[in-house]
The first five atom37 places (N, CA, C, CB, O) and aatype in JSON, in Angstrom:
{
  "aatype": [12, 7, 0, 6, 15, 7, 19, 16, 14, 19, 5, 19, 10, 3, 4, 11, 7, 10, 10, 4, 14, 19, 14, 9, 9, 1, 10, 15, 11, 0, 9, 11, 0, 9, 15, 19, 7, 5, 0, 9, 6, 12, 10, 0, 16, 3, 14, 7, 15, 12, 14, 3, 12, 6, 0, 18, 5, 11, 5, 16, 7, 8, 16, 10, 10, 19, 15, 6, 11, 5, 7, 3, 19, 13, 1, 13, 19, 19, 5, 1, 16, 11],
  "atom_mask": [
    [1, 1, 1, 1, 1],
    [1, 1, 1, 0, 1],
    [1, 1, 1, 1, 1],
    [1, 1, 1, 1, 1],
    [1, 1, 1, 1, 1],
    [1, 1, 1, 0, 1],
    [1, 1, 1, 1, 1],
    [1, 1, 1, 1, 1],
    [1, 1, 1, 1, 1],
    [1, 1, 1, 1, 1],
    [1, 1, 1, 1, 1],
    [1, 1, 1, 1, 1],
    [1, 1, 1, 1, 1],
    [1, 1, 1, 1, 1],
    [1, 1, 1, 1, 1],
    [1, 1, 1, 1, 1],
    [1, 1, 1, 0, 1],
    [1, 1, 1, 1, 1],
    [1, 1, 1, 1, 1],
    [1, 1, 1, 1, 1],
    [1, 1, 1, 1, 1],
    [1, 1, 1, 1, 1],
    [1, 1, 1, 1, 1],
    [1, 1, 1, 1, 1],
    [1, 1, 1, 1, 1],
    [1, 1, 1, 1, 1],
    [1, 1, 1, 1, 1],
    [1, 1, 1, 1, 1],
    [1, 1, 1, 1, 1],
    [1, 1, 1, 1, 1],
    [1, 1, 1, 1, 1],
    [1, 1, 1, 1, 1],
    [1, 1, 1, 1, 1],
    [1, 1, 1, 1, 1],
    [1, 1, 1, 1, 1],
    [1, 1, 1, 1, 1],
    [1, 1, 1, 0, 1],
    [1, 1, 1, 1, 1],
    [1, 1, 1, 1, 1],
    [1, 1, 1, 1, 1],
    [1, 1, 1, 1, 1],
    [1, 1, 1, 1, 1],
    [1, 1, 1, 1, 1],
    [1, 1, 1, 1, 1],
    [1, 1, 1, 1, 1],
    [1, 1, 1, 1, 1],
    [1, 1, 1, 1, 1],
    [1, 1, 1, 0, 1],
    [1, 1, 1, 1, 1],
    [1, 1, 1, 1, 1],
    [1, 1, 1, 1, 1],
    [1, 1, 1, 1, 1],
    [1, 1, 1, 1, 1],
    [1, 1, 1, 1, 1],
    [1, 1, 1, 1, 1],
    [1, 1, 1, 1, 1],
    [1, 1, 1, 1, 1],
    [1, 1, 1, 1, 1],
    [1, 1, 1, 1, 1],
    [1, 1, 1, 1, 1],
    [1, 1, 1, 0, 1],
    [1, 1, 1, 1, 1],
    [1, 1, 1, 1, 1],
    [1, 1, 1, 1, 1],
    [1, 1, 1, 1, 1],
    [1, 1, 1, 1, 1],
    [1, 1, 1, 1, 1],
    [1, 1, 1, 1, 1],
    [1, 1, 1, 1, 1],
    [1, 1, 1, 1, 1],
    [1, 1, 1, 0, 1],
    [1, 1, 1, 1, 1],
    [1, 1, 1, 1, 1],
    [1, 1, 1, 1, 1],
    [1, 1, 1, 1, 1],
    [1, 1, 1, 1, 1],
    [1, 1, 1, 1, 1],
    [1, 1, 1, 1, 1],
    [1, 1, 1, 1, 1],
    [1, 1, 1, 1, 1],
    [1, 1, 1, 1, 1],
    [1, 1, 1, 1, 1]
  ],
  "atom_positions": [
    [[19.27, -9.62, 10.19], [18.46, -9.63, 8.99], [17.62, -10.89, 8.93], [19.34, -9.51, 7.74], [18.06, -11.96, 9.33]],
    [[16.42, -10.74, 8.42], [15.54, -11.89, 8.29], [14.83, -12.25, 9.57], [0.0, 0.0, 0.0], [13.91, -13.08, 9.55]],
    [[15.23, -11.65, 10.69], [14.64, -11.99, 11.99], [13.15, -11.67, 12.01], [15.36, -11.25, 13.11], [12.37, -12.35, 12.67]],
    [[12.76, -10.61, 11.28], [11.37, -10.21, 11.29], [10.47, -11.27, 10.67], [11.2, -8.9, 10.56], [9.27, -11.29, 10.95]],
    [[11.02, -12.14, 9.83], [10.21, -13.17, 9.18], [10.48, -14.54, 9.78], [10.49, -13.19, 7.69], [9.77, -15.5, 9.48]],
    [[11.5, -14.64, 10.62], [11.86, -15.93, 11.19], [12.67, -16.8, 10.25], [0.0, 0.0, 0.0], [13.02, -17.93, 10.6]],
    [[12.97, -16.29, 9.08], [13.75, -17.04, 8.08], [14.99, -16.22, 7.76], [12.9, -17.33, 6.78], [14.89, -15.05, 7.38]],
    [[16.16, -16.82, 7.9], [17.4, -16.13, 7.58], [17.76, -16.41, 6.12], [18.54, -16.56, 8.53], [17.9, -17.57, 5.73]],
    [[17.93, -15.38, 5.32], [18.29, -15.59, 3.91], [19.62, -16.33, 3.79], [18.37, -14.25, 3.18], [20.56, -16.08, 4.53]],
    [[19.68, -17.26, 2.83], [20.9, -18.02, 2.59], [21.79, -17.31, 1.57], [20.57, -19.44, 2.1], [22.94, -17.69, 1.37]],
    [[21.25, -16.28, 0.93], [22.0, -15.56, -0.11], [21.48, -14.14, -0.18], [21.87, -16.26, -1.49], [20.3, -13.88, 0.05]],
    [[22.37, -13.2, -0.49], [21.97, -11.81, -0.71], [22.3, -11.46, -2.15], [22.69, -10.83, 0.3], [23.44, -11.6, -2.59]],
    [[21.29, -11.0, -2.88], [21.49, -10.55, -4.25], [21.57, -9.03, -4.23], [20.34, -11.05, -5.2], [20.6, -8.36, -3.88]],
    [[22.71, -8.48, -4.6], [22.87, -7.03, -4.64], [22.55, -6.57, -6.05], [24.31, -6.6, -4.21], [23.39, -6.68, -6.95]],
    [[21.36, -6.05, -6.25], [20.92, -5.58, -7.56], [20.81, -4.06, -7.6], [19.58, -6.21, -7.94], [20.1, -3.5, -8.43]],
    [[21.53, -3.4, -6.68], [21.5, -1.94, -6.64], [22.09, -1.39, -7.94], [22.28, -1.4, -5.4], [23.13, -1.86, -8.41]],
    [[21.42, -0.4, -8.49], [21.89, 0.22, -9.73], [21.39, -0.47, -10.98], [0.0, 0.0, 0.0], [21.6, 0.04, -12.09]],
    [[20.73, -1.61, -10.83], [20.21, -2.33, -12.0], [18.74, -1.97, -12.2], [20.38, -3.86, -11.83], [17.99, -1.79, -11.24]],
    [[18.35, -1.88, -13.46], [16.98, -1.51, -13.78], [16.16, -2.73, -14.17], [16.95, -0.48, -14.9], [16.7, -3.76, -14.59]],
    [[14.86, -2.6, -14.01], [13.89, -3.63, -14.39], [14.18, -4.04, -15.83], [12.42, -3.11, -14.23], [14.43, -3.16, -16.65]],
    [[14.16, -5.29, -16.16], [13.77, -6.45, -15.35], [14.95, -7.22, -14.78], [12.92, -7.38, -16.17], [14.77, -8.33, -14.29]],
    [[16.15, -6.66, -14.82], [17.35, -7.4, -14.42], [17.28, -7.96, -12.99], [18.57, -6.49, -14.54], [17.61, -9.13, -12.8]],
    [[16.85, -7.18, -11.98], [16.78, -7.77, -10.63], [15.88, -9.0, -10.55], [16.3, -6.73, -9.64], [16.22, -9.97, -9.87]],
    [[14.73, -8.96, -11.23], [13.8, -10.1, -11.2], [14.41, -11.3, -11.92], [12.45, -9.71, -11.84], [14.25, -12.43, -11.48]],
    [[15.09, -11.06, -13.03], [15.74, -12.15, -13.76], [16.8, -12.81, -12.88], [16.38, -11.63, -15.09], [16.88, -14.04, -12.82]],
    [[17.6, -12.01, -12.2], [18.63, -12.56, -11.3], [18.01, -13.33, -10.15], [19.52, -11.42, -10.75], [18.51, -14.39, -9.76]],
    [[16.91, -12.8, -9.6], [16.22, -13.49, -8.52], [15.66, -14.82, -9.01], [15.1, -12.61, -7.94], [15.77, -15.84, -8.31]],
    [[15.06, -14.82, -10.19], [14.48, -16.05, -10.74], [15.53, -17.14, -10.89], [13.84, -15.76, -12.1], [15.26, -18.31, -10.6]],
    [[16.72, -16.77, -11.35], [17.8, -17.75, -11.5], [18.3, -18.22, -10.15], [18.96, -17.15, -12.31], [18.51, -19.42, -9.94]],
    [[18.48, -17.29, -9.23], [19.05, -17.61, -7.91], [18.11, -18.49, -7.09], [19.37, -16.33, -7.14], [18.56, -19.37, -6.36]],
    [[16.81, -18.26, -7.2], [15.87, -18.99, -6.35], [15.8, -20.46, -6.75], [14.47, -18.36, -6.43], [15.44, -21.32, -5.93]],
    [[16.14, -20.76, -8.0], [16.16, -22.15, -8.46], [17.32, -22.94, -7.86], [16.24, -22.2, -9.99], [17.32, -24.17, -7.85]],
    [[18.32, -22.2, -7.35], [19.52, -22.84, -6.81], [19.44, -23.1, -5.31], [20.73, -21.99, -7.11], [20.35, -23.7, -4.73]],
    [[18.36, -22.65, -4.67], [18.22, -22.88, -3.23], [17.13, -23.92, -2.99], [17.9, -21.56, -2.49], [16.35, -24.24, -3.89]],
    [[17.07, -24.43, -1.79], [16.09, -25.45, -1.44], [14.75, -24.82, -1.07], [16.6, -26.32, -0.29], [14.69, -23.66, -0.66]],
    [[13.68, -25.59, -1.22], [12.36, -25.15, -0.79], [12.43, -24.82, 0.7], [11.27, -26.26, -1.08], [12.99, -25.59, 1.49]],
    [[11.87, -23.69, 1.07], [11.89, -23.25, 2.47], [13.0, -22.26, 2.75], [0.0, 0.0, 0.0], [12.93, -21.51, 3.73]],
    [[14.03, -22.25, 1.9], [15.1, -21.27, 2.09], [14.69, -19.94, 1.46], [16.43, -21.78, 1.46], [13.73, -19.87, 0.69]],
    [[15.43, -18.89, 1.81], [15.07, -17.55, 1.32], [16.28, -16.82, 0.76], [14.44, -16.73, 2.45], [17.43, -17.11, 1.11]],
    [[15.98, -15.87, -0.11], [17.0, -14.99, -0.7], [16.62, -13.56, -0.38], [17.14, -15.21, -2.25], [15.45, -13.17, -0.47]],
    [[17.61, -12.79, 0.0], [17.4, -11.36, 0.2], [17.87, -10.64, -1.05], [18.16, -10.83, 1.48], [18.96, -10.92, -1.55]],
    [[17.06, -9.72, -1.55], [17.44, -8.95, -2.73], [17.41, -7.47, -2.38], [16.5, -9.25, -3.92], [16.46, -6.98, -1.78]],
    [[18.47, -6.77, -2.77], [18.56, -5.32, -2.57], [18.52, -4.66, -3.94], [19.87, -4.93, -1.79], [19.24, -5.07, -4.85]],
    [[17.68, -3.64, -4.08], [17.55, -2.96, -5.37], [17.33, -1.47, -5.13], [16.39, -3.56, -6.2], [16.88, -1.05, -4.07]],
    [[17.64, -0.68, -6.16], [17.41, 0.76, -6.07], [16.37, 1.22, -7.07], [18.72, 1.52, -6.28], [15.96, 2.38, -7.04]],
    [[15.93, 0.36, -7.95], [14.93, 0.7, -8.96], [13.56, 0.79, -8.31], [14.93, -0.35, -10.11], [13.08, -0.2, -7.76]],
    [[12.9, 1.97, -8.36], [11.57, 2.09, -7.76], [10.57, 1.1, -8.34], [11.05, 3.5, -7.93], [9.58, 0.75, -7.69]],
    [[10.81, 0.65, -9.56], [9.92, -0.33, -10.19], [10.02, -1.7, -9.57], [0.0, 0.0, 0.0], [9.22, -2.59, -9.88]],
    [[11.0, -1.89, -8.68], [11.17, -3.22, -8.08], [10.02, -3.58, -7.15], [12.49, -3.27, -7.33], [9.72, -4.76, -6.98]],
    [[9.37, -2.58, -6.54], [8.23, -2.87, -5.65], [7.09, -3.55, -6.42], [7.72, -1.57, -5.0], [6.69, -4.65, -6.05]],
    [[6.55, -2.91, -7.48], [5.49, -3.59, -8.23], [5.99, -4.86, -8.91], [4.9, -2.66, -9.26], [5.24, -5.83, -9.06]],
    [[7.26, -4.87, -9.34], [7.82, -6.07, -9.97], [7.79, -7.26, -9.01], [9.26, -5.82, -10.44], [7.45, -8.37, -9.4]],
    [[8.16, -7.01, -7.76], [8.19, -8.09, -6.77], [6.79, -8.61, -6.47], [8.85, -7.62, -5.48], [6.59, -9.81, -6.28]],
    [[5.81, -7.71, -6.42], [4.43, -8.15, -6.19], [3.97, -9.04, -7.34], [3.49, -6.93, -6.03], [3.33, -10.07, -7.11]],
    [[4.28, -8.64, -8.57], [3.9, -9.43, -9.74], [4.65, -10.76, -9.74], [4.2, -8.65, -11.03], [4.07, -11.8, -10.08]],
    [[5.94, -10.73, -9.37], [6.75, -11.95, -9.31], [6.15, -12.95, -8.32], [8.22, -11.62, -8.91], [6.05, -14.14, -8.61]],
    [[5.74, -12.45, -7.17], [5.15, -13.33, -6.15], [3.87, -13.97, -6.68], [4.86, -12.53, -4.85], [3.65, -15.16, -6.48]],
    [[3.03, -13.19, -7.34], [1.77, -13.72, -7.87], [2.03, -14.75, -8.96], [0.9, -12.58, -8.42], [1.34, -15.77, -9.04]],
    [[3.03, -14.49, -9.8], [3.33, -15.39, -10.92], [3.96, -16.7, -10.47], [4.24, -14.71, -11.92], [3.66, -17.76, -11.01]],
    [[4.85, -16.63, -9.48], [5.63, -17.8, -9.1], [5.08, -18.55, -7.9], [7.03, -17.39, -8.81], [5.32, -19.75, -7.75]],
    [[4.34, -17.84, -7.05], [3.84, -18.48, -5.84], [4.84, -18.49, -4.7], [0.0, 0.0, 0.0], [4.53, -18.95, -3.61]],
    [[6.07, -17.98, -4.94], [7.05, -17.88, -3.86], [6.56, -16.82, -2.88], [8.48, -17.54, -4.4], [5.83, -15.91, -3.26]],
    [[6.96, -16.93, -1.62], [6.47, -16.05, -0.58], [7.37, -14.84, -0.4], [6.34, -16.8, 0.73], [8.57, -14.98, -0.16]],
    [[6.79, -13.66, -0.51], [7.53, -12.41, -0.26], [7.41, -12.13, 1.23], [6.98, -11.2, -1.13], [6.37, -11.65, 1.69]],
    [[8.47, -12.43, 1.98], [8.45, -12.3, 3.44], [8.66, -10.86, 3.89], [9.5, -13.18, 4.05], [8.05, -10.41, 4.86]],
    [[9.53, -10.16, 3.19], [9.86, -8.78, 3.56], [9.86, -7.93, 2.3], [11.23, -8.69, 4.29], [10.43, -8.31, 1.28]],
    [[9.23, -6.78, 2.38], [9.24, -5.81, 1.3], [9.3, -4.44, 1.96], [7.98, -5.96, 0.34], [8.29, -3.97, 2.5]],
    [[10.46, -3.81, 1.93], [10.61, -2.54, 2.63], [11.6, -1.64, 1.93], [11.04, -2.77, 4.07], [12.41, -2.09, 1.11]],
    [[11.53, -0.36, 2.25], [12.47, 0.61, 1.71], [13.31, 1.14, 2.85], [11.73, 1.77, 0.96], [12.77, 1.58, 3.87]],
    [[14.62, 1.09, 2.68], [15.56, 1.62, 3.67], [16.39, 2.69, 2.97], [16.47, 0.47, 4.29], [17.35, 2.37, 2.27]],
    [[16.03, 3.95, 3.17], [16.72, 5.02, 2.46], [16.4, 4.93, 0.98], [0.0, 0.0, 0.0], [15.23, 4.99, 0.59]],
    [[17.42, 4.8, 0.15], [17.22, 4.69, -1.29], [17.19, 3.23, -1.76], [18.32, 5.43, -2.03], [17.1, 2.96, -2.95]],
    [[17.27, 2.31, -0.81], [17.37, 0.89, -1.17], [16.09, 0.15, -0.8], [18.59, 0.25, -0.47], [15.57, 0.27, 0.31]],
    [[15.61, -0.63, -1.76], [14.47, -1.51, -1.51], [15.02, -2.86, -1.09], [13.54, -1.63, -2.77], [15.96, -3.37, -1.69]],
    [[14.43, -3.43, -0.05], [14.91, -4.72, 0.48], [13.76, -5.72, 0.44], [15.46, -4.57, 1.94], [12.66, -5.45, 0.92]],
    [[14.04, -6.86, -0.14], [13.05, -7.93, -0.25], [13.65, -9.23, 0.25], [12.55, -8.09, -1.7], [14.83, -9.5, 0.04]],
    [[12.83, -10.03, 0.92], [13.24, -11.38, 1.27], [12.18, -12.3, 0.69], [13.41, -11.57, 2.84], [11.0, -12.19, 1.02]],
    [[12.61, -13.21, -0.18], [11.7, -14.11, -0.87], [12.02, -15.55, -0.47], [11.79, -13.93, -2.4], [13.17, -15.98, -0.53]],
    [[11.0, -16.27, -0.07], [11.16, -17.67, 0.34], [10.67, -18.58, -0.78], [10.4, -17.96, 1.66], [9.57, -18.4, -1.32]],
    [[11.51, -19.56, -1.12], [11.11, -20.53, -2.15], [10.05, -21.46, -1.56], [12.35, -21.34, -2.65], [10.22, -22.01, -0.47]],
    [[8.96, -21.63, -2.29], [7.86, -22.44, -1.77], [7.64, -23.73, -2.54], [6.61, -21.64, -1.79], [6.88, -24.6, -2.11]],
    [[8.31, -23.87, -3.69], [8.1, -25.11, -4.47], [9.33, -25.44, -5.29], [6.88, -24.97, -5.39], [9.34, -26.44, -6.01]]
  ]
}
């Protein structure tokens, strides 16, 4: 995991079964606890998580390294940039 971006996530947030905006709120809290340059992987099942993540990236400036769907699960890897 994370090999496609060259950054290995230091934490995995399992937000499967949670609806918007809970996954983004959890990600926002978790990303503050990691160092700049580190990444978090988030797993979600809410279809709204795709547009939510795009908006989150624009609002925060953190880098969305991976955004993909694997079966019913959306997988994101976000790198803290500041």
